[in-house]
C-alpha positions as CSV (number, residue, x, y, z in Angstrom):
1,M,-7.1,116.9,145.3
2,L,-4.1,118.8,143.7
3,N,-2.0,120.2,146.6
4,H,1.2,121.3,144.8
5,L,2.5,121.7,141.3
6,S,6.1,122.0,140.1
7,I,7.1,122.8,136.6
8,K,10.8,123.1,135.4
9,N,12.2,123.8,132.0
10,V,8.9,123.5,130.1
11,A,8.9,125.9,127.1
12,V,8.9,129.5,128.5
13,I,8.7,128.2,132.1
14,D,12.1,128.2,133.8
15,E,11.0,127.1,137.2
16,L,7.6,127.3,138.8
17,E,6.3,126.2,142.2
18,V,2.8,126.7,143.4
19,S,0.5,125.3,146.1
20,I,-3.2,125.0,145.0
21,N,-6.0,125.9,147.5
22,N,-9.4,124.3,147.8
23,G,-12.5,125.8,146.3
24,V,-12.4,127.8,143.1
25,S,-9.1,129.1,141.8
26,V,-8.7,131.2,138.7
27,L,-5.6,131.7,136.6
28,T,-5.5,134.9,134.5
29,G,-2.9,136.7,132.5
30,E,-2.4,138.4,129.2
31,T,-2.5,136.5,126.0
32,G,0.8,134.7,125.4
33,A,1.8,134.7,129.1
34,G,1.9,130.9,129.2
35,K,-1.5,129.7,130.3
36,S,-1.5,127.0,127.7
37,I,1.9,125.8,128.7
38,I,0.7,125.2,132.3
39,I,-2.2,123.1,130.8
40,D,0.3,121.2,128.6
41,S,2.4,120.5,131.6
42,I,-0.5,119.1,133.6
43,N,-1.5,117.0,130.6
44,M,2.0,115.5,130.6
45,L,1.3,114.4,134.1
46,L,-1.9,112.8,133.0
47,G,-0.2,110.6,130.5
48,D,-0.3,112.6,127.3
49,R,2.3,111.8,124.7
50,A,5.6,113.5,125.5
51,N,6.7,116.3,123.2
52,K,10.4,117.0,123.1
53,D,9.6,120.5,121.7
54,L,8.3,121.4,125.2
55,V,11.8,121.1,126.7
56,R,13.0,124.7,127.3
57,F,15.7,125.9,125.0
58,G,19.2,125.2,126.5
59,A,17.9,122.7,129.0
60,D,18.6,118.9,128.8
61,K,15.2,117.9,130.2
62,A,11.8,119.1,131.3
63,V,10.3,117.9,134.6
64,V,6.7,118.3,135.9
65,Q,5.7,117.1,139.3
66,A,2.4,117.2,141.3
67,V,1.4,116.2,144.8
68,F,-2.2,114.9,145.2
69,E,-4.3,113.9,148.1
70,G,-5.4,110.4,147.0
71,N,-9.0,109.3,146.8
72,C,-10.3,105.7,147.2
73,S,-10.2,104.9,143.5
74,A,-6.6,106.1,142.9
75,L,-5.3,104.5,146.2
76,R,-6.9,101.2,145.2
77,I,-5.0,101.2,141.8
78,L,-1.7,102.0,143.6
79,D,-2.3,99.1,146.0
80,E,-3.1,96.7,143.2
81,N,0.2,97.6,141.5
82,D,2.3,97.4,144.7
83,I,3.1,101.2,144.8
84,D,3.7,102.4,148.4
85,V,1.6,105.2,149.8
86,C,2.2,107.3,152.9
87,D,-0.5,109.5,154.4
88,N,-2.7,109.1,151.3
89,E,-0.2,111.3,149.4
90,I,0.3,110.6,145.7
91,I,3.3,112.2,144.0
92,I,3.3,112.0,140.2
93,S,6.3,113.1,138.1
94,R,7.1,113.1,134.4
95,R,10.5,113.8,132.9
96,V,11.1,114.4,129.1
97,T,14.6,114.7,127.7
98,Q,15.8,116.7,124.6
99,D,15.8,113.5,122.6
100,G,12.1,112.8,123.4
101,K,12.7,110.0,126.0
102,S,10.1,110.1,128.8
103,V,10.0,108.6,132.3
104,A,6.9,108.7,134.5
105,R,7.0,107.9,138.2
106,V,4.3,107.5,140.9
107,N,5.6,107.8,144.5
108,G,9.1,107.1,143.1
109,T,8.0,103.9,141.2
110,V,8.5,104.0,137.4
111,V,5.1,103.3,135.7
112,T,3.9,102.8,132.2
113,L,1.9,105.6,130.5
114,G,-1.2,103.3,130.5
115,L,-1.0,102.9,134.3
116,L,-0.2,106.7,134.7
117,R,-3.4,107.5,132.8
118,E,-5.4,105.0,134.8
119,I,-4.2,106.7,138.1
120,S,-4.5,110.3,136.9
121,D,-8.0,109.7,135.5
122,C,-9.1,109.2,139.1
123,L,-7.4,112.3,140.4
124,I,-8.0,115.1,137.9
125,N,-10.2,116.0,134.9
126,I,-9.3,118.7,132.4
127,H,-11.9,120.4,130.2
128,G,-9.8,121.9,127.4
129,Q,-10.9,124.4,124.8
130,H,-11.2,121.6,122.2
131,D,-13.6,119.5,124.4
132,N,-16.6,121.5,123.2
133,Q,-16.0,120.0,119.8
134,A,-17.0,116.6,121.3
135,L,-20.5,118.0,121.6
136,L,-20.4,118.7,117.9
137,T,-19.6,115.0,117.2
138,P,-22.7,112.9,117.8
139,Q,-20.6,109.7,117.8
140,K,-19.0,110.9,121.0
141,H,-22.3,111.7,122.9
142,I,-22.5,108.1,123.9
143,N,-19.3,108.5,126.0
144,F,-20.9,111.3,128.1
145,L,-24.0,109.1,128.7
146,D,-21.8,106.1,129.7
147,D,-19.8,108.3,132.1
148,Y,-23.0,109.2,133.8
149,A,-24.5,105.7,133.7
150,D,-21.3,104.3,135.2
151,D,-21.8,101.2,133.1
152,K,-18.0,100.4,132.7
153,E,-18.3,96.8,133.8
154,L,-21.2,96.0,131.6
155,L,-19.6,97.8,128.7
156,N,-16.4,95.9,129.2
157,N,-18.3,92.6,129.2
158,Y,-19.9,93.6,125.9
159,H,-16.6,94.7,124.4
160,I,-15.0,91.3,125.2
161,L,-17.8,89.5,123.4
162,Y,-17.6,91.9,120.5
163,V,-13.9,91.3,120.0
164,N,-14.6,87.5,120.1
165,M,-17.3,87.9,117.5
166,R,-15.1,89.8,115.1
167,E,-12.2,87.3,115.5
168,T,-14.7,84.4,114.9
169,E,-16.0,86.2,111.8
170,R,-12.5,86.7,110.4
171,A,-11.7,83.0,111.0
172,L,-14.9,82.0,109.3
173,A,-14.2,84.3,106.3
174,A,-10.8,82.8,105.9
175,L,-12.3,79.3,105.5
176,E,-15.0,80.4,103.1
177,M,-13.9,80.1,99.4
178,D,-15.7,78.8,96.4
179,E,-15.3,75.1,95.4
180,K,-13.1,75.8,92.4
181,E,-10.7,77.9,94.4
182,K,-10.7,75.3,97.1
183,M,-9.8,72.5,94.7
184,Q,-7.0,74.5,93.1
185,K,-5.5,75.3,96.5
186,I,-5.7,71.6,97.5
187,D,-4.0,70.5,94.2
188,L,-1.2,73.1,94.7
189,L,-0.6,72.2,98.3
190,E,-0.6,68.4,97.6
191,Y,2.0,68.9,94.7
192,Q,4.2,71.1,96.9
193,I,4.0,68.6,99.8
194,K,4.8,65.6,97.6
195,E,7.7,67.4,95.9
196,I,9.3,68.3,99.3
197,E,8.6,65.0,101.0
198,S,10.0,62.9,98.1
199,A,13.3,64.7,98.5
200,K,13.7,63.4,102.0
201,L,15.7,66.5,103.1
202,V,18.0,66.3,106.1
203,P,18.9,69.6,107.8
204,G,22.6,70.5,107.1
205,E,23.1,67.9,104.4
206,D,23.8,70.5,101.7
207,A,26.9,71.6,103.6
208,E,28.1,68.0,103.9
209,L,27.4,67.3,100.3
210,K,29.5,70.3,99.2
211,E,32.4,68.9,101.2
212,Q,32.0,65.5,99.7
213,R,31.8,67.1,96.2
214,G,35.1,68.9,96.8
215,I,36.8,65.7,97.7
216,A,35.3,63.6,94.9
217,A,36.1,66.2,92.3
218,N,39.7,66.3,93.4
219,A,40.1,62.6,94.2
220,E,42.9,61.9,91.7
221,K,44.9,65.0,92.7
222,I,44.4,64.1,96.4
223,K,45.4,60.5,95.8
224,I,48.7,61.4,94.0
225,A,49.6,63.9,96.7
226,V,48.9,61.5,99.5
227,N,50.9,58.7,97.9
228,E,53.9,61.0,97.2
229,A,53.9,62.2,100.8
230,Y,53.6,58.7,102.1
231,E,56.6,57.5,100.0
232,N,58.7,60.4,101.0
233,I,58.3,60.0,104.7
234,Y,58.0,56.2,104.9
235,E,58.4,53.9,101.9
236,S,60.5,55.5,99.2
237,S,61.4,53.5,96.1
238,E,64.2,55.9,95.2
239,G,66.5,56.2,98.2
240,P,65.9,56.4,101.9
241,S,62.6,57.9,103.2
242,A,62.4,60.4,106.0
243,Y,61.6,57.6,108.4
244,D,64.6,55.6,107.2
245,S,66.9,58.6,107.6
246,L,65.7,59.4,111.1
247,S,66.0,55.7,112.1
248,L,69.6,55.6,110.9
249,A,70.5,58.8,112.8
250,L,68.9,57.3,115.9
251,N,71.0,54.2,115.6
252,S,74.2,56.3,115.2
253,L,73.5,58.1,118.4
254,S,72.3,55.2,120.4
255,E,75.8,54.2,121.6
256,I,76.9,57.6,122.7
257,C,73.7,59.3,124.0
258,E,74.5,58.3,127.5
259,I,78.0,59.9,127.4
260,N,76.9,63.5,127.0
261,P,73.6,64.9,128.3
262,A,73.3,67.3,125.3
263,I,73.4,64.3,122.9
264,K,70.8,62.5,125.0
265,T,68.4,65.4,124.5
266,V,69.0,65.3,120.7
267,Y,68.5,61.5,120.7
268,D,65.2,61.8,122.6
269,A,64.0,64.5,120.1
270,I,64.8,62.4,117.1
271,S,63.2,59.4,118.7
272,E,60.0,61.4,119.2
273,A,60.2,62.5,115.5
274,V,60.4,58.9,114.4
275,Y,57.3,58.0,116.2
276,S,55.5,61.1,114.8
277,V,56.5,60.3,111.3
278,E,55.4,56.7,111.6
279,D,52.0,57.8,112.9
280,A,51.6,60.4,110.1
281,A,52.5,57.8,107.6
282,H,49.9,55.3,108.8
283,E,47.2,58.1,108.7
284,L,48.2,59.0,105.2
285,K,48.0,55.4,104.2
286,S,44.5,55.0,105.7
287,F,43.2,58.2,104.1
288,G,44.7,57.3,100.7
289,D,42.9,54.0,100.8
290,T,39.6,55.7,101.2
291,V,40.0,58.2,98.3
292,E,38.8,56.8,95.1
293,F,37.7,58.8,92.0
294,D,34.2,57.7,91.1
295,E,32.5,59.8,88.4
296,G,29.1,58.2,89.2
297,T,29.4,59.2,92.8
298,L,30.3,62.8,91.8
299,N,27.3,62.9,89.5
300,E,25.0,61.7,92.2
301,I,26.3,64.5,94.6
302,E,25.8,67.1,91.9
303,E,22.2,65.9,91.2
304,R,21.4,66.0,94.9
305,L,22.8,69.5,95.4
306,D,20.9,70.6,92.3
307,L,17.6,69.2,93.7
308,I,18.2,70.9,97.0
309,S,19.0,74.2,95.3
310,K,15.8,74.0,93.3
311,L,13.7,73.4,96.4
312,K,15.4,76.3,98.2
313,R,14.6,78.6,95.3
314,K,10.9,77.7,95.5
315,Y,10.2,77.2,99.2
316,G,12.9,78.8,101.3
317,S,16.5,80.0,101.5
318,T,17.6,77.0,103.7
319,I,16.7,73.4,104.1
320,E,15.2,74.3,107.5
321,A,13.0,76.9,105.8
322,V,11.9,74.4,103.2
323,L,10.9,71.9,105.9
324,E,9.0,74.7,107.7
325,F,7.2,75.4,104.5
326,L,6.3,71.7,104.3
327,K,4.9,71.8,107.9
328,N,2.8,74.9,107.2
329,G,1.6,73.4,104.0
330,K,0.4,70.3,105.7
331,N,-1.5,72.3,108.3
332,E,-3.1,74.5,105.7
333,L,-4.1,71.4,103.6
334,E,-5.6,69.8,106.6
335,N,-7.5,72.9,107.5
336,I,-8.9,73.2,104.0
337,K,-10.0,69.6,103.9
338,L,-11.6,70.0,107.3
339,S,-13.0,73.5,106.4
340,D,-16.6,72.3,106.1
341,E,-16.4,70.8,109.6
342,R,-14.5,73.7,111.0
343,S,-16.9,76.2,109.3
344,A,-19.9,74.5,111.0
345,E,-18.2,74.7,114.3
346,L,-17.4,78.4,113.8
347,C,-20.9,79.2,112.7
348,K,-22.3,77.6,115.8
349,E,-19.7,79.4,118.0
350,L,-20.6,82.7,116.2
351,E,-24.3,82.2,116.9
352,N,-23.6,81.6,120.6
353,I,-21.5,84.7,120.8
354,K,-24.2,86.8,119.1
355,N,-26.8,85.5,121.4
356,K,-24.7,86.5,124.4
357,L,-24.0,89.9,122.8
358,K,-27.8,90.5,122.3
359,T,-28.4,89.8,125.9
360,V,-25.6,92.0,127.2
361,G,-26.4,94.6,124.6
362,A,-30.1,94.7,125.6
363,E,-29.1,95.1,129.2
364,L,-26.7,97.9,128.3
365,T,-29.5,99.6,126.3
366,N,-31.8,99.5,129.2
367,V,-29.2,101.0,131.5
368,R,-28.5,103.8,129.0
369,K,-32.2,104.6,128.4
370,N,-32.8,104.9,132.2
371,A,-29.7,107.0,132.6
372,A,-30.7,109.2,129.6
373,L,-34.0,110.1,131.3
374,E,-32.1,111.2,134.5
375,L,-29.3,112.9,132.6
376,Q,-31.5,115.0,130.4
377,Q,-33.6,116.2,133.4
378,K,-30.5,117.2,135.3
379,I,-29.0,118.9,132.2
380,E,-32.2,121.0,131.8
381,K,-32.0,122.0,135.4
382,A,-28.3,122.9,135.1
383,L,-29.0,124.9,131.9
384,S,-31.7,126.8,133.7
385,D,-29.1,127.8,136.3
386,L,-26.9,128.9,133.4
387,N,-29.3,131.4,132.0
388,M,-30.9,129.0,129.5
389,E,-34.3,128.7,131.4
390,K,-36.4,128.1,128.3
391,S,-34.2,125.4,126.9
392,R,-35.3,121.8,126.5
393,F,-32.7,119.0,126.3
394,S,-33.1,115.4,125.2
395,V,-30.7,112.4,125.3
396,Q,-31.9,110.2,122.4
397,V,-30.9,106.5,122.7
398,E,-31.7,104.6,119.5
399,D,-31.8,100.8,119.6
400,C,-30.2,100.0,116.3
401,G,-30.3,96.2,116.5
402,N,-26.8,96.0,115.1
403,F,-23.6,95.3,116.9
404,F,-21.2,98.2,117.3
405,E,-18.0,98.3,119.2
406,N,-19.6,100.1,122.2
407,G,-23.0,98.5,122.1
408,M,-26.1,98.3,120.0
409,N,-27.1,102.0,120.3
410,R,-26.6,105.4,118.7
411,V,-26.8,108.3,121.2
412,E,-27.4,111.9,120.2
413,F,-28.1,115.1,122.2
414,L,-31.0,117.2,121.1
415,I,-31.8,120.7,122.2
416,S,-34.4,123.4,121.8
417,T,-33.1,126.8,122.9
418,N,-36.4,128.8,122.3
419,P,-40.0,128.1,123.4
420,G,-42.2,126.5,120.8
421,E,-39.2,125.2,118.7
422,P,-38.8,121.4,118.2
423,L,-35.9,119.5,119.6
424,K,-33.1,119.4,117.0
425,P,-29.5,117.9,117.0
426,L,-27.2,120.0,119.2
427,V,-24.6,120.1,116.5
428,K,-27.0,122.1,114.2
429,I,-28.3,124.9,116.4
430,A,-26.1,125.6,119.4
431,S,-23.9,128.6,119.4
432,G,-20.4,128.7,120.9
433,G,-21.7,130.2,124.2
434,E,-24.5,127.7,124.4
435,L,-22.1,124.8,123.8
436,S,-19.9,126.0,126.7
437,R,-22.9,126.0,129.0
438,V,-24.1,122.6,127.9
439,M,-20.6,121.2,128.5
440,L,-20.4,122.9,131.9
441,A,-23.8,121.5,132.7
442,I,-22.6,118.0,131.8
443,K,-19.4,118.4,133.7
444,S,-21.2,119.7,136.8
445,I,-23.4,116.6,136.7
446,L,-20.6,114.1,136.1
447,A,-18.6,115.7,138.9
448,D,-21.2,114.5,141.3
449,T,-21.0,110.9,140.0
450,D,-17.2,110.2,140.2
451,D,-14.4,110.3,142.7
452,V,-12.3,112.9,140.8
453,D,-11.6,115.7,143.3
454,T,-9.9,118.2,140.9
455,L,-11.6,119.8,137.8
456,I,-9.7,122.1,135.5
457,F,-11.6,124.3,133.1
458,D,-9.6,126.0,130.3
459,E,-11.8,128.9,129.2
460,I,-15.1,127.2,129.7
461,D,-16.6,130.7,129.5
462,T,-15.8,131.1,125.8
463,G,-18.5,133.1,124.0
464,V,-20.4,134.3,127.1
465,S,-20.7,137.6,128.9
466,G,-22.9,139.7,131.1
467,N,-25.6,137.9,133.2
468,T,-24.7,134.5,131.6
469,A,-21.1,134.9,132.9
470,L,-22.5,135.5,136.4
471,K,-24.5,132.3,136.1
472,I,-21.4,130.4,135.0
473,A,-19.5,131.8,137.9
474,K,-22.2,130.8,140.3
475,K,-22.3,127.3,138.9
476,L,-18.6,126.8,139.2
477,T,-18.8,128.2,142.7
478,E,-21.4,125.5,143.6
479,I,-19.1,122.8,142.1
480,G,-16.2,124.3,144.2
481,K,-18.0,123.5,147.4
482,S,-17.4,119.8,146.9
483,K,-14.6,119.8,144.4
484,Q,-11.4,121.6,143.8
485,V,-12.0,123.8,140.7
486,I,-9.2,125.5,138.7
487,C,-10.3,127.8,135.9
488,I,-8.3,129.6,133.2
489,T,-10.5,132.6,132.3
490,H,-10.8,136.0,130.8
491,L,-14.2,136.8,132.5
492,P,-14.2,139.4,135.2
493,Q,-17.3,137.8,136.8
494,L,-15.7,134.5,137.3
495,T,-12.4,136.1,138.4
496,A,-14.2,138.0,141.1
497,A,-16.1,135.0,142.3
498,A,-13.0,132.8,142.8
499,D,-11.7,131.9,146.2
500,T,-8.1,132.2,145.0
501,H,-6.6,134.2,142.2
502,Y,-3.3,133.3,140.5
503,L,-1.6,135.6,138.0
504,I,0.4,134.2,135.0
505,E,3.1,136.6,133.8
506,K,5.8,136.3,131.2
507,N,9.0,138.3,131.9
508,T,12.2,138.7,130.0
509,D,15.8,139.6,131.0
510,G,16.5,140.7,127.4
511,T,17.8,137.3,126.3
512,M,15.3,134.7,127.6
513,A,11.6,134.8,128.5
514,S,10.2,133.2,131.6
515,T,6.7,132.6,132.9
516,T,5.8,132.9,136.6
517,L,2.6,132.0,138.5
518,T,1.8,134.1,141.6
519,E,-1.0,134.0,144.1
520,L,-2.4,137.5,144.4
521,D,-3.3,139.3,147.6
522,L,-6.4,141.6,147.7
523,A,-4.6,144.6,146.1
524,G,-3.2,142.4,143.4
525,R,-6.6,140.9,142.7
526,E,-8.1,144.4,142.4
527,N,-5.4,145.5,140.0
528,E,-5.6,142.3,137.8
529,L,-9.4,142.4,137.7
530,A,-9.3,146.0,136.7
531,R,-7.0,145.1,133.8
532,I,-9.4,142.4,132.7
533,I,-12.3,144.9,132.8
534,D,-10.4,147.6,131.0
535,G,-8.8,145.2,128.6
536,G,-5.4,146.8,129.0
537,D,-4.3,149.8,131.0
538,V,-5.8,150.0,134.5
539,S,-8.0,153.1,135.0
540,E,-9.3,154.4,138.3
541,L,-12.8,153.7,137.2
542,A,-11.9,150.1,136.4
543,L,-10.3,149.8,139.9
544,R,-13.5,151.0,141.6
545,H,-15.5,148.6,139.5
546,A,-13.1,145.7,140.4
547,R,-13.3,146.5,144.2
548,E,-17.1,146.6,143.9
549,M,-17.2,143.2,142.1
550,L,-15.0,141.6,144.7
551,K,-17.1,143.0,147.5
552,N,-20.3,141.8,145.9
553,A,-18.8,138.3,145.3
554,K,-17.9,138.0,148.9
555,G,-21.3,139.1,150.0
């Protein structure tokens, strides 16, 4: 049950706080006062997609929060998801920022929208103005029947098998190709595999080859430079080398280095330089001995790099990508060669899945047909209570023999609104007012079969008036004995019959508009009911009429 609702910075609503009573509550107000914004706010709590346009102009975020008294189904879901609960109280909040980011929390724990919808579906049910359109779409009638039949577990088992069947069919289709196409594919894959394997690629070898090419292509230049450097620092044929000069300097200082500490420091530095030059000379000698210009080796490197480049152009941008292409090609070739064997396995697997689907589908059909008989009887009774005494209603369950995503059936609602007329599809003959009553009849029946404690009706009374409006008010009052019912309405009959009346008003300070929601006392109810009756200004006659309607409703 919804105990408290808080809305802040949502469209024209600045800040709104309201406690919701048990029984039947009505929300009334002039057109444009903000009734739809309240419904939009509640839908946000139920997990609808967040719309940043709902954030009030000038605010950085919109926040909606509701406090519910939890029922068994909702509390079980919270327990399964390790969300703490105190005194059976469930607090749901949703925040939407100006940039469209959204955060949902349940009892302070951040939750996904999927989990939020799962929890809220157990707490509250909203019938919006567009829901009547579901009755005009025969494909959706099966959903109403399944809700009544409570066949979720059976339907889920069927759906799992259905998904497996479709996946198996897709896998089988991928294997099925004509023999000519199959042989062409095999020839292509074998050629590609042979071409890549014969290259014997090694990851990273292209980088190493490029380095070797750089050395080979400049071998003569490198050789000359290394020899010149070696001669200059170690074995010069034209005068002393750097090593010789340093050695001579070292000998000159050897006899006096102990006399002055400053000279000893210089001596040690030169001595270290001698050793360094000697080591560098040996390294240059060793490197120079390895550098040889070989035109054949250079050609081999160029040919190898050209081969690698060719393979990369055909099969991937890197050697690793080419090798991955090789791996995938081998797997594909193996699958094609084994396709006959694999196809036979998949055909057998598909047959088994279809047999299971038939069994579950037949069971689901039986459950639906039995539920359909009960549902149509209850809907006829409810329609009679809603001033459609002569109507006949039928829930037609067709066993199609084909597999659909939600079973093997097509379901359609048929109705006859006048005596002597045959049953015809609801979509073809029902008026707007009749659709509203059929939907209310279905909602009233489904309300008895689920745990949801709060039902919200957004103008369920569209297209009705007079005695029919009284019957709708009576039906909602009956539902209100076991459920919390909240109605947005323009009907004076329903307004008078409500246990609690809330007024929605939009006010402005000259710069910004703001919507408020106020629980009315008796005088307030009389005045608002008179406005609804008069359709505008409140007359004394309308006030007397309003007082009489409220008095009769209490009686």
